[in-house]
VEXZA-429765 format. One line per 10 residues: their letters; for each residue x, y, z of N, C-alpha, C. Coordinates in Angstrom, 3 decimals. Example, Ala and Ser with C-alpha at 12.3 -4.5 7.8 and 13.67 -1.06 7.14 Angstrom:
REM residues 2
as) 13.190,-5.690,7.800,12.300,-4.500,7.800,13.200,-3.300,7.800 ~ 12.850,-2.250,7.080,13.670,-1.060,7.140,12.900,0.030,7.870
//
This chain:
REM residues 113
xxxxxxxxxx) -6.573,-46.696,-18.813,-7.056,-46.017,-19.970,-8.522,-45.611,-19.740 ~ -8.822,-44.336,-20.009,-10.167,-43.805,-19.755,-10.908,-43.706,-21.123 ~ -12.091,-44.229,-21.157,-12.898,-44.173,-22.372,-13.939,-43.019,-22.255 ~ -13.824,-42.082,-23.234,-14.728,-40.981,-23.203,-16.073,-41.446,-23.789 ~ -17.151,-40.957,-23.190,-18.465,-41.342,-23.645,-19.032,-40.229,-24.584 ~ -18.553,-39.029,-24.509,-19.004,-37.913,-25.278,-17.883,-36.883,-25.469 ~ -18.074,-35.991,-26.480,-17.157,-34.907,-26.582,-17.183,-33.940,-25.386 ~ -18.247,-33.905,-24.676,-18.310,-33.078,-23.454,-17.402,-33.622,-22.365 ~ -17.257,-34.943,-22.259,-16.339,-35.529,-21.374,-14.894,-35.140,-21.668 ~ -14.475,-35.135,-22.949,-13.208,-34.714,-23.319,-12.952,-33.246,-22.931
xxxxxxxxxx) -13.920,-32.405,-23.188,-13.752,-31.007,-22.871,-13.661,-30.730,-21.405 ~ -14.424,-31.430,-20.579,-14.292,-31.289,-19.174,-12.956,-31.785,-18.674 ~ -12.509,-32.899,-19.148,-11.220,-33.445,-18.801,-10.078,-32.531,-19.196 ~ -10.144,-31.962,-20.369,-9.090,-31.069,-20.794,-9.050,-29.781,-20.007 ~ -10.273,-29.306,-19.676,-10.326,-28.050,-18.836,-9.818,-28.233,-17.491 ~ -9.933,-29.451,-16.921,-9.466,-29.729,-15.566,-7.960,-29.749,-15.492 ~ -7.288,-29.710,-16.652,-5.855,-29.727,-16.714,-5.269,-28.260,-16.570 ~ -6.104,-27.311,-16.415,-5.632,-25.938,-16.294,-4.940,-25.779,-14.905 ~ -3.695,-25.386,-14.976,-2.878,-25.264,-13.750,-1.907,-24.076,-13.905 ~ -1.766,-23.321,-12.807,-0.919,-22.130,-12.891,0.089,-22.169,-11.776
xxxxxxxxxx) 1.271,-21.556,-12.004,2.242,-21.519,-10.931,1.943,-20.330,-9.975 ~ 2.848,-20.070,-9.080,2.641,-18.954,-8.052,2.565,-17.635,-8.715 ~ 3.196,-17.454,-9.862,3.253,-16.152,-10.561,2.108,-15.964,-11.476 ~ 1.179,-16.912,-11.560,0.055,-16.890,-12.454,0.332,-17.344,-13.895 ~ 1.505,-17.893,-14.071,1.921,-18.318,-15.419,1.333,-19.784,-15.605 ~ 1.084,-20.195,-16.845,0.480,-21.457,-17.103,1.561,-22.505,-16.904 ~ 1.217,-23.635,-16.319,2.083,-24.780,-16.177,2.241,-25.476,-17.492 ~ 3.439,-25.575,-18.023,3.593,-26.177,-19.386,3.322,-27.650,-19.394 ~ 3.610,-28.354,-18.310,3.301,-29.775,-18.291,1.805,-30.068,-18.300 ~ 1.006,-29.153,-17.615,-0.469,-29.330,-17.605,-1.004,-28.983,-19.022
xxxxxxxxxx) -0.401,-27.983,-19.611,-0.795,-27.677,-21.048,-0.580,-28.770,-21.971 ~ 0.581,-29.458,-21.822,0.847,-30.580,-22.739,-0.099,-31.716,-22.419 ~ -0.460,-31.962,-21.203,-1.433,-33.049,-20.895,-2.859,-32.676,-21.465 ~ -3.265,-31.395,-21.302,-4.472,-30.983,-21.931,-4.489,-31.112,-23.428 ~ -3.337,-30.778,-23.984,-3.214,-30.933,-25.437,-3.390,-32.389,-25.939 ~ -2.779,-33.268,-25.181,-2.816,-34.731,-25.458,-4.299,-35.235,-25.366 ~ -4.929,-34.775,-24.301,-6.369,-35.189,-24.084,-7.206,-34.729,-25.197 ~ -7.022,-33.405,-25.596,-7.855,-32.896,-26.683,-7.558,-33.627,-28.040 ~ -6.326,-33.861,-28.271,-5.989,-34.603,-29.494,-6.555,-35.974,-29.557 ~ -6.540,-36.627,-28.383,-7.086,-38.047,-28.332,-8.620,-37.901,-28.492
xxxxxxxxxx) -9.244,-36.951,-27.898,-10.693,-36.727,-28.027,-11.090,-36.433,-29.495 ~ -10.243,-35.723,-30.222,-10.546,-35.387,-31.592,-10.435,-36.595,-32.439 ~ -9.489,-37.465,-32.075,-9.347,-38.786,-32.842,-10.497,-39.680,-32.496 ~ -11.041,-39.629,-31.299,-12.098,-40.525,-30.935,-13.469,-39.948,-31.458 ~ -13.632,-38.630,-31.525,-14.826,-37.985,-31.980,-14.473,-37.076,-33.100 ~ -14.129,-37.608,-34.241,-13.663,-36.701,-35.375,-14.689,-35.752,-35.909 ~ -15.939,-35.927,-35.666,-16.992,-35.043,-36.258,-17.446,-34.049,-35.275 ~ -16.736,-33.835,-34.149,-17.136,-32.896,-33.092,-16.500,-31.520,-33.334 ~ -17.263,-30.505,-33.723,-16.673,-29.195,-34.007,-16.194,-28.507,-32.671 ~ -16.929,-28.892,-31.559,-16.561,-28.225,-30.314,-15.170,-28.581,-29.807
xxxxxxxxxx) -14.828,-29.810,-30.059,-13.432,-30.284,-29.629,-12.394,-29.575,-30.498 ~ -12.607,-29.404,-31.726,-11.603,-28.823,-32.669,-11.484,-27.296,-32.249 ~ -12.606,-26.697,-31.979,-12.573,-25.339,-31.559,-11.959,-25.087,-30.182 ~ -12.179,-26.050,-29.216,-11.576,-25.989,-27.963,-10.036,-26.198,-28.113 ~ -9.620,-27.008,-28.994,-8.175,-27.209,-29.289,-7.571,-25.965,-29.860 ~ -8.287,-25.283,-30.717,-7.834,-24.028,-31.258,-7.631,-22.970,-30.164 ~ -8.528,-22.966,-29.174,-8.446,-22.054,-28.026,-7.190,-22.436,-27.192 ~ -6.948,-23.659,-27.014,-5.754,-24.004,-26.262,-4.510,-23.619,-26.993 ~ -4.495,-23.759,-28.313,-3.296,-23.420,-29.079,-3.045,-21.907,-28.916 ~ -4.079,-21.185,-28.970,-3.909,-19.703,-28.860,-3.551,-19.217,-27.499
xxxxxxxxxx) -4.343,-19.648,-26.514,-4.160,-19.056,-25.198,-2.920,-19.588,-24.498 ~ -2.676,-20.912,-24.622,-1.556,-21.486,-23.874,-0.212,-21.530,-24.660 ~ -0.321,-21.775,-26.030,0.896,-21.971,-26.797,1.207,-20.802,-27.677 ~ 0.256,-19.879,-27.825,0.462,-18.675,-28.658,0.791,-19.078,-30.072 ~ 0.093,-19.992,-30.640,0.233,-20.511,-32.024,-0.824,-19.924,-32.883 ~ -0.685,-18.708,-33.346,-1.674,-18.009,-34.165,-1.997,-18.720,-35.428 ~ -1.020,-19.052,-36.308,-1.360,-19.621,-37.582,-2.017,-21.030,-37.420 ~ -1.532,-21.812,-36.458,-2.142,-23.135,-36.268,-3.523,-22.995,-35.690 ~ -3.817,-21.961,-34.885,-5.105,-21.691,-34.295,-6.029,-21.451,-35.439 ~ -5.654,-20.544,-36.384,-6.584,-20.179,-37.514,-6.899,-21.473,-38.346
xxxxxxxxxx) -5.915,-22.328,-38.589,-6.210,-23.505,-39.303,-7.186,-24.422,-38.584 ~ -7.044,-24.542,-37.299,-7.960,-25.369,-36.556,-9.394,-24.775,-36.524 ~ -9.452,-23.468,-36.510,-10.768,-22.822,-36.579,-11.445,-23.102,-37.892 ~ -10.721,-23.049,-38.955,-11.210,-23.407,-40.314,-11.731,-24.864,-40.329 ~ -10.938,-25.769,-39.738,-11.333,-27.160,-39.670,-12.594,-27.391,-38.893 ~ -12.702,-26.569,-37.733,-13.978,-26.631,-36.981,-15.157,-26.151,-37.651 ~ -14.992,-25.108,-38.464,-16.118,-24.563,-39.260,-16.595,-25.524,-40.345 ~ -15.740,-26.412,-40.831,-16.115,-27.400,-41.825,-16.989,-28.477,-41.223 ~ -17.026,-28.586,-39.966,-17.783,-29.666,-39.273,-19.155,-29.222,-38.881 ~ -19.666,-28.101,-39.422,-21.031,-27.637,-39.206,-21.278,-27.388,-37.732
xxxxxxxxxx) -20.604,-26.386,-37.103,-20.833,-26.087,-35.729,-22.193,-25.415,-35.447 ~ -22.634,-25.564,-34.210,-23.880,-24.889,-33.764,-23.590,-23.438,-33.493 ~ -24.663,-22.659,-33.200,-24.503,-21.246,-33.052,-23.537,-20.852,-31.923 ~ -23.497,-21.576,-30.818,-22.587,-21.332,-29.703,-21.126,-21.549,-30.166 ~ -20.914,-22.636,-30.914,-19.564,-22.929,-31.422,-19.092,-21.877,-32.457 ~ -20.065,-21.342,-33.201,-19.707,-20.292,-34.230,-19.324,-19.032,-33.450 ~ -19.940,-18.766,-32.299,-19.529,-17.573,-31.523,-18.151,-17.756,-30.888 ~ -17.868,-19.007,-30.482,-16.522,-19.306,-29.947,-15.478,-19.065,-31.067 ~ -15.816,-19.523,-32.184,-14.885,-19.348,-33.401,-14.609,-17.836,-33.552 ~ -15.680,-17.063,-33.528,-15.559,-15.612,-33.660,-14.600,-15.002,-32.654
xxxxxxxxxx) -14.861,-15.355,-31.387,-14.074,-14.783,-30.223,-12.591,-15.238,-30.421 ~ -12.379,-16.512,-30.675,-10.959,-17.007,-30.772,-10.310,-16.338,-32.001 ~ -11.032,-16.161,-33.097,-10.407,-15.505,-34.259,-10.032,-14.085,-33.954 ~ -10.878,-13.356,-33.124,-10.553,-11.954,-32.795,-9.323,-11.984,-31.948 ~ -9.158,-12.853,-30.991,-8.019,-12.979,-30.123,-6.784,-13.234,-30.972 ~ -6.885,-14.195,-31.955,-5.785,-14.533,-32.843,-5.321,-13.328,-33.633 ~ -6.347,-12.576,-34.089,-5.939,-11.341,-34.812,-5.144,-10.326,-33.985 ~ -5.587,-10.189,-32.691,-4.955,-9.270,-31.771,-3.556,-9.752,-31.523 ~ -3.346,-11.047,-31.448,-1.973,-11.707,-31.245,-1.078,-11.364,-32.339 ~ -1.677,-11.606,-33.565,-0.895,-11.281,-34.813,-0.572,-9.864,-34.917
xxxxxxxxxx) -1.501,-8.990,-34.655,-1.275,-7.533,-34.700,-0.229,-7.124,-33.736 ~ -0.203,-7.670,-32.522,0.794,-7.332,-31.528,2.182,-7.854,-31.932 ~ 2.193,-9.041,-32.612,3.499,-9.571,-33.051,4.010,-8.778,-34.189 ~ 3.166,-8.166,-34.985,3.600,-7.354,-36.135,4.036,-5.973,-35.688 ~ 3.799,-5.626,-34.448,4.135,-4.298,-33.961,3.130,-3.263,-34.205 ~ 2.002,-3.623,-34.826,0.892,-2.673,-35.043,0.091,-2.559,-33.806 ~ -0.665,-1.466,-33.686,-1.418,-1.202,-32.459,-2.893,-1.320,-32.758 ~ -3.604,-2.055,-32.017,-5.035,-2.163,-32.081,-5.702,-0.967,-31.347 ~ -6.386,-0.075,-32.020,-6.987,1.013,-31.297,-8.376,0.744,-30.876 ~ -8.989,-0.442,-31.086,-10.354,-0.697,-30.702,-10.585,-0.485,-29.251
xxx) -9.689,-0.878,-28.341,-9.982,-0.596,-26.905,-10.060,0.842,-26.486 ~ -9.438,1.734,-27.370,-9.397,3.165,-27.052,-10.594,3.916,-27.662 ~ -11.327,3.227,-28.480,-12.488,3.898,-29.175,-13.732,3.796,-28.282
//
């Protein structure tokens, strides 16, 4: 059993779980392990907005869970994030919006402007 000393330790450990197959696709077992690490870190450091925001990023990028991502971002904002974390929330929210728009079949024209 590994004891985390800070939220940064949790974040580093979860990021080290990124693994891709030969085709560049995300390894689902590694994603599940990263998910478990982040959830354990959130339990251990419940007042850390950076961990909740990092978990939202994992949900969006690896699992394509748009609604759950937005919920986690709202939870992260309740924890009074710093300016860097607020920027991360903005970027992840924009990506979640693009995912939702593409799922709805609408087209985002922002890249073409």
